[in-house]
N, C-alpha and C positions, 0 to 999 in steps of 0.2 A: 489325662487332664481331669481335674476335680471340678465338680459343679456345686454351687451353693443354692440350696433350695429354701432356706429360711429368708423370709422377706426382710426382716429387720437386720439380719447379718449381712445380706447382700448390699444394703444401702446404709452402711455405717457413716456417722459423721466424724470427720477427722478432728485432730486437736489443733489448738491455737489458730494461726491465720488461715490455714486451709479449712479448718472447721467452720470458721465464720463465713468463708466463701461457700462452703457446703450448705449451710443453712439458707443463705441467699439464693443459691441455685435450687434448693428444695422448695423454697417459697415461690420461685418463678417457674419451676418445672423445666429448668435448663441444665446443661452439663450432664452429669451422670444420672440425673433424675428426669431427663427429657422423655424417657419411655413411660413415665408414670403420668398418664393424662387424667387420672381420677384425682380430683382435688382432695377428697376426704382421705384417700390413701396417703397423700403427701402430708396431710395434717397429722395422721397417726405416726408417720416416720419422724416427726419432730421429737417424739419420745426418745429417740436415740441420743439426743443431747444430754440426757441424764447419765449416759455412759461415758461421756467425754471427761478425761482427766485434765486437771489444770484449768486455766482461764483463757478466755479469748482476749485479744488485744483491743484496746479502745482506739479512737481516731489518732491519738498521739503515740500509739504503739505500746502502751503500758498494759501488761497482762492483768486486767482488772474486772473483766465482764464474766459473770458466771454463764456457762454455755446454755443452761436451761432457761435463764432469764432472757438471753438473746433469742432463743428459739420461741419464747413467748411473745416478746414485744419488740425486739431489735435493740437499737441504741439511741437513746435520747430522741432527737428529731428525725431519726431514720428508722422507719418501721420495717420489721422483717418478721419471719416466722408467723405465728398464729395471728398476731395483730394485723399484719399485712393481708393475710388471706381472708379474714372475715371483717376487717374494718377499712383499712387504707385502700387496697386495690379492688375489693369487692369480689374476688374470685369465687368465694364460697357462695355468695348470694347468686352469682350466675349459675353455679352448680345446682343450687336449690331450685331456681327457675326451670332448669332442664329436667330435674327429677320430678318436679310437680307436673310437668307436661306428661311424663310417663304415668304418674299416679292418675291423672285425669283420663288419659288414653285407656287405661285399664279399668276405668269405672270405679276406682276405689273411693274417690272423694266426690261422688255424684249424688244427685237428689234421690230420696228414698220413695219407692213406690209402695203405698199402703193399700192398694186396691184389693188385694187378696186377704186383707186382715178383717176381723169381725167388726160389726157395727160398734161405733163409739171409739174406735181407735183414732188417735190423732197424731199429727205431724207438725212440728214447728222447726223451721230452718231459716236462717238469716245470716248475711255476711257480717263479720265483726272486724273492727279496726281498733288496735290498742291505743288508748289514751295515755297509758303509762306502761313502762316495760314489763315484760313477763319473765320471771325467773323460775327455773326448775332444776332438778339434779338428774343427770344421766347416770346409767349404771355401767358405762364404758369402763372396764377395769384398769386401763392404762392410757392416760391422756396427759398432754403437756401441761395443762392447768388442772387444778383440783375441782373446779366448779364448771364443768361443761353443761350446757342446756340439754334437756332430754331430746333425743332424736329417734326417729323411726329406725328399727333394727335393719330393715332392708334398704330403704331409700336414703337414709341418713338426713332426712328433712326434719327440722325442729317441729315438735308437736306437743299438744296437750292430749293425753290419752283419754279414752272413754272412762276409765276408772277414776282418773283425776277429776273429770267433770262431775262424775257421780258423787265423789266424796265432797267436793266443794259445794255442790248444790244441796246435798243433804245437810251440810253444816249451815248454809244460808237459810234453809227451811227451818232448821232448829232455832236459829236466831230470830227468824221472822214470826214463826207460828207457835213454837213450844215455850220459849223463854217467857213470853208475856203471860203464860198460863200457869206459872209455878204456884200460884196461890189458889188454883182451882184444880184439884187432883183429878176429878172426873173428866174435865175437858182435856187436861194434860194427857191422861191415859188414852183418851179417844184419838187425839191428834198423833200421839206417838205410834199408836196402832196403825193409823192410816199411813204414816210415813213408812212403816214396815211393809205395808202392801205395795207402796210405790217404789221403794228402794231395795227391798229385800231384808233378810235377817240382819240385825245389828251385829257389828263386829264386837266380839267380847261377850255375847249372850250365852254364857256357860253356867255351870253349877256355881262357880266362883266368878261372878261378873268382873270384867276388866275393860279397859279401854273405853270405847264409846258408850257401851252399856253401863259401865260403872259410873260414868259421868252423868248420864241421864237419870240413873237411879238416885244419885245424890242431889241432882237438880230439883227433883220433886219426889222425895222418898215415899210420900203418902200415895203416889200413883203407881208405885212399883208392882205391887201384887195385882192390881186391877188390870194393868197392861198385859201381864203374863196370862191372866185368866181370859182376857179377850182373845189372845192368840190360840189358847187351848180350845176355847169354845168355838171359834171360827172354823177350826180344822178338825175338831172332834178327836183330839189326841191328848193323852196324859202328859206327854213330853212336848216341849216347845219345838215345833217343826223348823226345818231349815228351808227358808223360802227364797225364791227368786222374786225380784221386783217387777212391777208392771211397766217401768220405765226402761227404755233401751237407749244407751248413749253411743256416740260415735266420736272418733278422734278428730281433732282440728289440726290441720297442717298449716304452719306459718310460712310466709313467703320471704322472710328476712331473718338475719341474725346479726348480732353486733357484740362488742366486747367492752366491758367496763372495768374500773379498778377502784378498790378501796385502799387507802393508805393510812392505817392506824398510826396515831402519833403517841410518842412517849409522853407520859403525864408530866415528867419533870423537865425534859429538854424541849418539849413541844415540836420535835422533829419527827419526820416519817421514819418508820421502822422497817416494815417488810410488806410491800404492796401485795394485795390479794387480787388476783385477776379472775374474772368470771364472765361467762357468756350470758347474753340476754337475747330475748326477742324484743326488739326495740319499739318505742313509740312509733305509731304509724304502720306497723306490720299488720298484714291482713290475713284472715282465715275465714272459716265457715263453721257455724254451730248448727248441729242437727240433733233432734230429740224425737223419739217415737214412743208412743204410749199404747199399750194393748190391755184392755180391761178384763183380763182372763179370770180375775177373782170375782167378777160380777156375773160372768156367763154361766149358764146352766143352773142358775138360782131362780127362785120364784119371784123375779123382779119383772114388773111391767116395763114396757118400752119407755114410759115417762120416768119411772124410777131410775132406769139405767142411764137415760140421758142426763138426769139431774146429777147423778153421782159422777159421771164422766166429765160434765162441764164444771162441777165444783172442783174436781181434781185439776182440771185445766186452769181454772182461775187461780187456785193456790200455787200451782207451778209457775205461772207467769209472774206472779208477785215474787216468788223465790228467785226466779231468773233475774228479774230486774234488780233485786237487792244484791245478788251475787255479781252481776256484770257491772253495775254502776256504783255500788257503795262498798261492799265487803271485799271484792276482788277474788281472784281465783289463782293467785300466784304464791310462791314462797315470798315471804316478807310482805304479805298483803296488808298487815297491820300498819305498814308505813306507806301504803298507797300503790303498791305494785299490782299489776294485773287487773286493771279496769278498762272498759271500752268506751268509745265515743257514743254519745247518746242517740245519734241518728245514723241511718245507713241507706243503701239503695233499695227503694221499695220494690223495684222490679226483680231483685234477686231473692226476695223473701217469700215465704210460703207458710200459710196456716191451712190445715185441712182437718176436718172431723168427719170420719167415714159415716155416710148416710145422714149427716146433719147439715154440713156445709161443704161446698166445693173449695177450690183454691181461693184464698184471700191473701192480699198483699198488705204490708205494713212497713213503715219506715222508722218506727221507734217503739219502745215499750208502752208509751202513752197511747199510741194508736192501736197497738195490739190489745191492750187492756180494754179499750173502748169496744173493740170488736167482740172480745170474749164476754164483756159485760152485757152487750146487746143480745148476743146469742143466748147467754145464760138467762136473761130476763124473758126472752121469747119462750123458752122451754119450761121455765119454772112457773110461768103464769098460765100454762095450758091446763 
């Protein structure tokens, strides 16, 4: 007796009427798929629809439905496949809730303890609720639709990675602090240098600049050399060093997923051509944002306590303004220029936390307005000493 060990081969989708029934059983976890209790595994098995030859019958028995389309959305007013799993019956959202419980149980998505960090380190964390959907792109090599939302590799929960937060906040800080200084090269170079201390070496900072560095060089070309000289002077090196930033980002796990469709229309006939399906984290989905700052570039220098406090609190002030712009105005999603990926303006005060090591204990806030008032008050107290 032969055994089949390949997951996809063992659970192939049949052709024509039986194939349609297979997709329905796969969606529900019944029939030959009853042993597959993991919802995400059933979602991956929908890929087998690409290997089905011919068409599935419609409700009138006509062989008109492409198997992969049925595995994506079902048929007209009857949802099956991926659409049913993540939209109609909510099975995948139940799966996410279960996996998030595991994440919390393991302490992966928990509050950060900064008690062992040096003076001036600070922590900001607060719950976020999407006011508009969030779109991203997963690197899953084989999926039933071309636009899956990014998911954690282990738990398969939708997330925005630490690196995505870093890139989006750096961009927002550039829009907020750098762009207004394009006509003041000295100030532009100073702020650009400070952003490097916060976020780390710019991507593309090479002998032949490209990417981010090339863009900033062209944004204010007169500040280009001064910026590089500041880096060399700060670290006493002829070559520009490769730096880690003082900011430490953490992923945000979302509690929901949904599915949307774009149906491009032919310019002449004005009829839909080929619907494009994509996953989103929908409006109303919740997550948690966390950011930790460690002022290691200021430590071990001949700075007085007052000078250290002023630098730390100025960085905090600038970052809060950048966060506000990223979260409420610019967005942090793919297609953010069309409004995707912004959050609601207020949240649960009790779930938030601001702490600056050896300067203030835990403070609560329910909006960026309140957070900015607290930082402004703290900044005023220490700059007036």
